[in-house]
C-alpha positions as CSV (number, residue, x, y, z in Angstrom):
1,X,-47.0,18.7,7.2
2,X,-44.5,19.9,4.6
3,X,-43.1,17.4,2.2
4,X,-39.4,16.6,2.3
5,X,-37.8,18.2,-0.8
6,X,-36.4,15.4,-2.9
7,X,-33.0,16.1,-4.6
8,X,-33.2,15.0,-8.3
9,X,-29.7,15.7,-9.3
10,X,-26.6,14.1,-7.5
11,X,-23.9,16.3,-6.0
12,X,-20.9,15.0,-4.3
13,X,-20.4,16.4,-0.9
14,X,-16.8,17.8,0.3
15,X,-15.7,16.1,3.4
16,X,-14.6,19.6,4.7
17,X,-18.2,20.8,4.6
18,X,-19.4,17.7,6.4
19,X,-16.7,17.4,8.9
20,X,-16.0,21.0,9.6
21,X,-17.1,21.0,13.3
22,X,-14.5,21.2,16.1
23,X,-15.1,17.7,17.2
24,X,-14.4,16.3,13.7
25,X,-11.6,18.6,13.2
26,X,-9.8,17.5,16.5
27,X,-10.7,13.5,15.7
28,X,-9.4,14.1,12.1
29,X,-6.0,15.6,13.0
30,X,-5.3,12.8,15.7
31,X,-5.9,10.2,13.1
32,X,-3.6,12.2,10.6
33,X,-0.9,12.2,13.1
34,X,-1.3,8.6,13.7
35,X,-1.3,8.0,10.0
36,X,2.0,10.1,9.4
37,X,3.7,7.8,11.9
38,X,2.2,4.7,10.2
39,X,3.6,5.9,7.0
40,X,7.0,7.0,8.3
41,X,7.4,3.6,10.2
42,X,6.0,1.2,7.3
43,X,8.1,1.3,4.2
44,X,8.1,-2.2,3.3
45,X,5.6,-5.2,3.7
46,X,7.6,-6.7,6.6
47,X,7.5,-3.4,8.4
48,X,3.8,-3.1,7.7
49,X,3.2,-6.6,9.1
50,X,5.3,-5.8,12.3
51,X,3.2,-2.6,12.8
52,X,0.0,-4.4,12.3
53,X,0.9,-7.4,14.6
54,X,1.9,-4.7,17.6
55,X,-1.6,-3.1,17.3
56,X,-3.7,-6.2,17.1
57,X,-1.9,-7.9,19.9
58,X,-2.5,-5.1,22.2
59,X,-6.0,-5.0,21.2
60,X,-6.5,-8.5,22.2
61,X,-6.0,-10.5,19.0
62,X,-4.5,-14.0,19.3
63,X,-2.8,-16.7,16.8
64,X,-5.2,-19.3,18.5
65,X,-8.0,-19.6,16.2
66,X,-10.4,-20.8,19.0
67,X,-10.2,-17.0,20.2
68,X,-12.9,-14.6,19.3
69,X,-10.4,-12.3,17.8
70,X,-7.5,-13.8,15.7
71,X,-4.6,-13.3,13.5
72,X,-2.2,-15.1,11.1
73,X,0.6,-14.1,9.1
74,X,2.3,-15.4,6.0
75,X,5.9,-15.4,5.4
76,X,6.0,-12.0,7.4
77,X,4.3,-10.3,4.5
78,X,0.8,-11.0,4.6
79,X,-1.9,-10.8,7.5
80,X,-5.2,-12.3,8.0
81,X,-7.4,-10.9,10.9
82,X,-10.9,-11.8,12.2
83,X,-13.1,-11.1,14.8
84,X,-16.4,-13.0,15.9
85,X,-19.7,-11.4,15.3
86,X,-23.0,-11.6,16.9
87,X,-24.5,-13.8,14.1
88,X,-23.0,-17.0,13.4
89,X,-20.1,-17.3,11.0
90,X,-22.3,-19.2,8.7
91,X,-24.5,-16.0,8.0
92,X,-21.2,-14.7,6.1
93,X,-18.4,-12.2,7.0
94,X,-17.7,-8.7,6.1
95,X,-14.1,-8.6,4.4
96,X,-11.9,-5.5,3.6
97,X,-8.8,-6.5,1.6
98,X,-5.9,-4.2,0.9
99,X,-2.3,-4.6,0.1
100,X,0.8,-3.6,1.8
101,X,3.5,-3.8,-0.9
102,X,4.2,-0.6,-3.1
103,X,6.4,0.2,-6.2
104,X,10.2,0.7,-5.1
105,X,13.9,-0.6,-5.9
106,X,15.0,-3.8,-5.1
107,X,18.7,-4.6,-4.9
108,X,19.6,-7.5,-7.0
109,X,21.1,-10.7,-5.5
110,X,24.5,-9.6,-6.5
111,X,24.3,-5.9,-6.1
112,X,27.8,-4.5,-5.3
113,X,30.1,-3.5,-7.9
114,X,32.7,-0.5,-8.4
115,X,33.1,1.6,-11.5
116,X,35.2,4.9,-12.0
117,X,36.1,4.6,-8.3
118,X,32.5,4.6,-7.1
119,X,30.8,2.0,-5.0
120,X,27.5,1.0,-6.6
121,X,24.4,-1.4,-6.2
122,X,22.6,-2.8,-9.1
123,X,18.8,-2.7,-8.6
124,X,15.6,-4.3,-10.2
125,X,12.5,-2.1,-10.0
126,X,9.4,-3.6,-8.5
127,X,5.9,-2.6,-9.8
128,X,5.1,0.3,-12.0
129,X,7.4,3.2,-11.6
130,X,8.1,6.1,-13.8
131,X,12.1,5.5,-13.6
132,X,13.1,9.3,-14.0
133,X,11.3,10.1,-10.6
134,X,13.7,7.8,-8.7
135,X,17.0,9.9,-9.7
136,X,18.8,12.4,-7.9
137,X,16.8,12.0,-4.5
138,X,17.8,10.8,-1.1
139,X,17.0,7.2,-0.7
140,X,17.0,4.6,2.1
141,X,17.8,0.9,2.5
142,X,15.1,-1.2,4.2
143,X,15.0,-5.0,4.4
144,X,16.4,-7.9,5.8
145,X,19.5,-10.3,5.3
146,X,19.1,-13.9,6.2
147,X,22.3,-15.7,7.1
148,X,23.1,-19.6,6.3
149,X,22.5,-20.5,10.1
150,X,18.9,-18.9,9.6
151,X,19.4,-15.8,11.6
152,X,17.6,-12.6,10.0
153,X,19.5,-9.4,10.2
154,X,17.1,-6.4,10.0
155,X,18.6,-3.4,7.9
156,X,17.3,0.1,8.0
157,X,19.9,2.7,6.8
158,X,19.2,6.3,5.9
159,X,16.2,7.3,8.0
160,X,18.0,8.5,11.1
161,X,19.6,12.0,10.7
162,X,22.9,10.6,11.7
163,X,22.9,7.9,9.0
164,X,24.0,8.4,5.2
165,X,21.4,8.3,2.6
166,X,21.9,7.0,-0.9
167,X,21.1,8.2,-4.5
168,X,21.0,7.4,-8.1
169,X,22.8,10.0,-10.1
170,X,21.2,12.0,-13.0
171,X,22.6,13.3,-16.1
172,X,23.6,16.8,-16.3
173,X,21.9,18.9,-18.8
174,X,24.9,19.9,-20.3
175,X,25.5,16.6,-21.6
176,X,21.7,15.5,-22.2
177,X,21.2,16.9,-25.4
178,X,20.5,13.4,-27.0
179,X,18.7,12.1,-24.1
180,X,15.9,14.8,-23.9
181,X,15.2,14.0,-27.6
182,X,14.3,10.2,-26.8
183,X,10.9,9.1,-25.8
184,X,10.4,9.0,-22.1
185,X,10.2,5.3,-22.0
186,X,13.5,5.1,-23.9
187,X,15.5,7.9,-22.2
188,X,15.8,6.2,-18.7
189,X,17.0,2.7,-18.6
190,X,16.3,0.1,-15.9
191,X,19.9,-0.9,-15.7
192,X,21.2,2.4,-15.0
193,X,19.1,2.8,-11.9
194,X,22.3,1.9,-9.8
195,X,22.3,3.1,-6.2
196,X,25.5,5.1,-5.3
197,X,26.9,3.4,-2.1
198,X,30.3,5.0,-1.7
199,X,33.5,6.5,-2.7
200,X,36.3,5.9,-0.1
201,X,38.9,3.2,-0.8
202,X,39.7,0.4,1.8
203,X,42.6,1.4,3.8
204,X,43.4,-2.4,4.0
205,X,43.7,-2.8,0.1
206,X,46.9,-2.0,-1.5
207,X,47.0,1.0,-3.7
208,X,48.4,-1.0,-6.7
209,X,45.7,0.2,-9.3
210,X,43.4,-2.4,-7.8
211,X,39.9,-1.2,-9.2
212,X,38.0,-3.1,-6.1
213,X,39.2,-0.9,-3.2
214,X,35.9,1.1,-2.8
215,X,33.8,-2.2,-3.1
216,X,36.3,-3.7,-0.4
217,X,35.5,-0.8,1.7
218,X,31.7,-1.1,1.6
219,X,31.8,-4.8,2.4
220,X,34.2,-3.7,5.4
221,X,31.2,-1.5,6.6
222,X,28.5,-3.9,5.8
223,X,30.4,-6.7,8.0
224,X,31.4,-4.0,10.9
225,X,27.9,-2.7,11.1
226,X,25.6,-5.8,10.5
227,X,28.0,-8.9,10.5
228,X,27.2,-9.9,6.9
229,X,29.6,-10.8,3.9
230,X,28.8,-10.4,0.3
231,X,27.4,-14.0,0.0
232,X,24.8,-13.3,2.6
233,X,23.3,-10.7,0.0
234,X,22.2,-13.7,-2.0
235,X,19.7,-14.4,0.6
236,X,18.5,-10.9,1.3
237,X,15.7,-8.6,0.6
238,X,16.9,-5.0,0.6
239,X,14.8,-2.2,-0.9
240,X,15.8,1.3,-1.7
241,X,12.9,3.5,-0.8
242,X,12.4,7.2,-0.4
243,X,14.2,8.6,2.7
244,X,12.7,10.6,5.4
245,X,9.2,11.0,7.2
246,X,5.9,11.6,6.0
247,X,4.8,15.3,6.2
248,X,1.8,17.6,6.2
249,X,1.5,19.4,2.9
250,X,0.4,22.8,1.9
251,X,0.1,26.0,4.1
252,X,-3.2,24.6,5.7
253,X,-1.5,21.3,6.5
254,X,-4.6,19.7,4.8
255,X,-2.6,17.2,2.6
256,X,-0.5,14.4,3.5
257,X,2.7,13.7,1.4
258,X,4.5,10.3,1.8
259,X,5.9,7.3,0.0
260,X,3.7,4.1,-0.2
261,X,0.2,5.6,0.1
262,X,-0.8,3.1,-2.4
263,X,-2.0,1.1,-0.8
264,X,-0.8,1.5,2.8
265,X,-3.5,4.3,3.1
266,X,-5.9,1.5,2.9
267,X,-4.2,-0.7,5.2
268,X,-4.0,1.9,7.7
269,X,-8.0,3.0,7.3
270,X,-9.0,-0.8,7.4
271,X,-6.9,-1.5,10.6
272,X,-8.3,1.6,12.3
273,X,-11.8,0.6,11.4
274,X,-11.3,-3.0,12.7
275,X,-9.8,-1.9,16.1
276,X,-12.7,0.6,16.5
277,X,-15.8,-1.6,15.7
278,X,-15.4,-4.3,18.2
279,X,-19.0,-5.6,18.5
280,X,-20.3,-6.4,14.9
281,X,-23.1,-8.0,13.6
282,X,-21.4,-10.2,11.1
283,X,-17.7,-11.5,11.6
284,X,-15.2,-9.3,10.5
285,X,-12.3,-10.3,8.2
286,X,-9.5,-8.1,7.3
287,X,-6.7,-9.1,5.0
288,X,-3.5,-7.4,4.0
289,X,-1.7,-9.1,1.0
290,X,1.7,-8.7,-0.8
291,X,2.7,-8.8,-4.5
292,X,-0.4,-6.8,-5.6
293,X,1.6,-4.6,-7.8
294,X,3.1,-7.3,-9.6
295,X,-0.1,-9.2,-10.3
296,X,-0.9,-10.6,-6.9
297,X,1.2,-13.8,-7.5
298,X,3.1,-16.0,-4.9
299,X,2.4,-17.4,-1.6
300,X,1.7,-14.1,-0.3
301,X,-0.5,-12.5,-2.9
302,X,-4.2,-12.6,-3.4
303,X,-4.1,-15.4,-5.9
304,X,-2.5,-17.8,-3.1
305,X,-4.6,-20.1,-1.1
306,X,-3.8,-18.0,2.2
307,X,-7.4,-16.7,2.6
308,X,-8.9,-20.0,2.0
309,X,-6.5,-21.9,4.5
310,X,-7.3,-19.4,7.1
311,X,-11.0,-19.6,6.7
312,X,-11.0,-23.3,6.5
313,X,-9.1,-23.2,10.0
314,X,-11.9,-20.5,11.4
315,X,-14.8,-22.9,10.5
316,X,-12.9,-25.9,12.2
317,X,-12.6,-23.8,15.4
318,X,-16.0,-21.9,15.2
319,X,-18.4,-23.9,13.2
320,X,-17.3,-27.0,11.6
321,X,-20.4,-28.2,10.0
322,X,-20.5,-25.1,7.7
323,X,-19.2,-25.4,4.1
324,X,-16.5,-23.0,2.7
325,X,-18.5,-22.4,-0.3
326,X,-21.6,-21.7,1.5
327,X,-19.7,-19.1,3.5
328,X,-18.3,-17.3,0.7
329,X,-21.5,-17.0,-1.1
330,X,-23.2,-15.5,2.2
331,X,-20.4,-12.7,2.3
332,X,-19.6,-9.2,1.2
333,X,-16.1,-7.6,0.5
334,X,-14.4,-4.5,-0.2
335,X,-11.3,-4.5,-2.2
336,X,-9.7,-1.4,-0.4
337,X,-7.3,0.3,-2.7
338,X,-6.6,3.9,-3.6
339,X,-7.8,5.7,-6.6
340,X,-6.4,8.3,-9.0
341,X,-7.4,11.6,-8.1
342,X,-8.0,14.3,-11.0
343,X,-4.4,16.1,-11.3
344,X,-5.1,20.0,-11.8
345,X,-2.1,19.8,-14.4
346,X,-3.4,16.9,-16.5
347,X,-7.2,17.3,-16.1
348,X,-7.7,16.0,-19.9
349,X,-6.5,12.5,-19.0
350,X,-9.9,12.4,-16.8
351,X,-13.5,12.1,-17.9
352,X,-14.6,14.5,-15.2
353,X,-18.2,13.2,-14.8
354,X,-16.6,9.8,-13.7
355,X,-13.3,11.0,-11.7
356,X,-12.4,11.3,-8.2
357,X,-11.5,14.5,-6.4
358,X,-9.4,15.1,-3.4
359,X,-11.6,15.9,-0.4
360,X,-14.9,14.3,-1.3
361,X,-14.3,11.2,0.5
362,X,-13.7,7.6,-0.4
363,X,-14.3,6.5,-4.1
364,X,-16.0,3.4,-5.3
365,X,-14.7,1.9,-8.7
366,X,-17.3,-0.3,-10.2
367,X,-14.9,-1.7,-12.5
368,X,-11.0,-1.6,-13.1
369,X,-9.3,-3.3,-16.0
370,X,-8.3,-1.8,-19.3
371,X,-9.8,-1.5,-22.9
372,X,-13.3,-2.6,-22.6
373,X,-12.7,-3.8,-18.8
374,X,-10.4,-6.5,-19.7
375,X,-9.1,-7.9,-16.6
376,X,-11.8,-6.2,-14.3
377,X,-14.1,-7.0,-11.5
378,X,-17.4,-5.4,-12.5
379,X,-19.5,-4.9,-9.2
380,X,-23.2,-5.7,-9.3
381,X,-25.4,-2.9,-8.9
382,X,-27.6,-4.5,-6.2
383,X,-24.3,-4.5,-4.0
384,X,-23.6,-1.0,-5.0
385,X,-27.1,0.2,-4.2
386,X,-26.8,-1.6,-0.6
387,X,-23.3,0.2,0.0
388,X,-24.6,3.5,-0.9
389,X,-27.5,3.2,1.5
390,X,-25.1,2.3,4.3
391,X,-23.0,5.4,3.7
392,X,-25.9,7.7,3.0
393,X,-27.7,6.6,6.2
394,X,-24.2,7.4,8.0
395,X,-24.0,10.7,6.4
396,X,-20.4,9.8,5.1
397,X,-19.3,11.5,1.8
398,X,-18.5,9.2,-1.3
399,X,-17.9,9.5,-4.8
400,X,-17.8,7.2,-7.8
401,X,-15.1,7.2,-10.4
402,X,-13.2,5.2,-13.4
403,X,-9.6,5.2,-13.5
404,X,-9.3,7.7,-16.5
405,X,-10.5,8.2,-19.9
406,X,-11.4,5.2,-21.8
407,X,-8.5,3.9,-23.8
408,X,-6.0,6.2,-22.0
409,X,-4.9,3.5,-19.5
410,X,-6.1,1.1,-16.9
411,X,-5.2,-1.3,-14.1
412,X,-6.3,-3.7,-11.7
413,X,-6.6,-4.7,-8.0
414,X,-7.2,-7.9,-5.8
415,X,-11.1,-7.6,-6.3
416,X,-11.2,-9.9,-9.4
417,X,-9.0,-12.6,-7.5
418,X,-11.8,-12.6,-4.6
419,X,-14.7,-12.3,-7.0
420,X,-14.2,-15.8,-8.3
421,X,-15.4,-17.1,-4.8
422,X,-19.0,-15.7,-5.7
423,X,-19.1,-13.1,-2.8
424,X,-20.1,-9.4,-3.7
425,X,-17.1,-7.0,-3.7
426,X,-16.3,-3.7,-5.1
427,X,-13.1,-1.5,-5.2
428,X,-13.3,1.5,-2.8
429,X,-10.5,3.6,-1.1
430,X,-9.3,7.3,-0.9
431,X,-8.2,9.3,-4.0
432,X,-4.4,9.8,-4.4
433,X,-2.3,12.4,-6.4
434,X,1.1,11.4,-7.9
435,X,0.2,7.7,-7.5
436,X,3.1,5.3,-7.6
437,X,5.6,8.3,-7.1
438,X,8.2,8.3,-4.5
439,X,6.0,11.3,-2.7
440,X,2.0,10.6,-3.1
441,X,-0.5,13.1,-2.0
442,X,-3.7,12.4,-0.2
443,X,-6.4,14.7,1.6
444,X,-6.7,14.2,5.5
445,X,-10.2,14.6,5.3
446,X,-10.5,11.7,2.8
447,X,-8.4,9.5,5.2
448,X,-10.8,10.5,7.9
449,X,-14.0,9.8,5.8
450,X,-12.5,6.4,4.7
451,X,-11.9,5.3,7.9
452,X,-15.5,5.9,9.0
453,X,-16.8,4.3,5.8
454,X,-14.8,1.2,6.5
455,X,-16.4,1.2,10.1
456,X,-19.9,1.3,8.8
457,X,-19.1,-1.6,6.2
458,X,-17.5,-3.9,9.0
459,X,-20.7,-3.2,11.3
460,X,-23.4,-3.5,8.6
């Protein structure tokens, strides 16, 4: 009998080569269309939680923790999901954690003002944006306004073709001689990211030199359409986000372009995997957090006690004699987050042996952090070996990468906040181009492979 040839050299496999059959192609296209719909509908944390709730309740998940498949929400911005496995909960769970927040422009609490006969709104950016990317492009308003009687008024303006859109004006090149000589970090000021809301004056206000007639008209429109007054904006969360739906990109439609794929790509992939793997060996836990882009702080971030509270209640309902610490130590987790792909125009920022490429599947990131791995979770090799074996056995392409060349940047994820419980965890997710921009790019083959990888993990 001939011996099987041993490949000594590692070569990443292209998803397009592995999933090139008609059967996989049809499944990939169907998944990509669902993903486009998800990205188009979910542009805020609240909209993401609403989408998740809609799908999991149809799949039989209940808020009663005595059930076999359960969910719980935190402030409408974070979601805990769990499904009972064949093994006791005390044998540990398989957890996938992703975040549903993404960089954007938040309206300030007193946003409205008028200047040079223009109605404008002040903003405060959220997360790591490159300010110039948000100028001179169509923007939509998404969010909620809460009135003093507790009523919540949802706001979505700029997505329907019948709606107006909003924008931030940019400086014309004829007057930008001094601006272009400045450093990029100084050329675009955060306080000048002001949203253009309108221009026509109120017909009800007298034309007596009153400089507030345009602002008055804006308030009239807001009251007519949503029943809100200016004071109601004090208790509002309104976000300016790129207007328009997600789109296929390229002549071949192989790429997906949309706002918010960091990290809603991982939210979508984890949810798809959970809803598909219905009879796992271990208990499945999937968590979608808020506030990752600003340090995972607050009551809805990964540094909160939301996970602990949910697991305590799960133990009380399923196995009250099991200690929470024992449960954590028996469990495994994936910090599901996207990874920067090598940009063809900026290859010098990447160390190519340790970088992610579009089309080669989900990417493991052993450590994040910056300058000597500061602020990182550093996954143990024993755990990486086990995950490699799981994906290799299922013939799922995967790759391993860092964030970029040493000392040229860095970043973090929720992994370090979960690692403190003692469970094994590593970062893993699809590669993305133009990350944190208003129009990020992923490969539909990577999204497909990531769903398959998350499924294998959840049933391992």
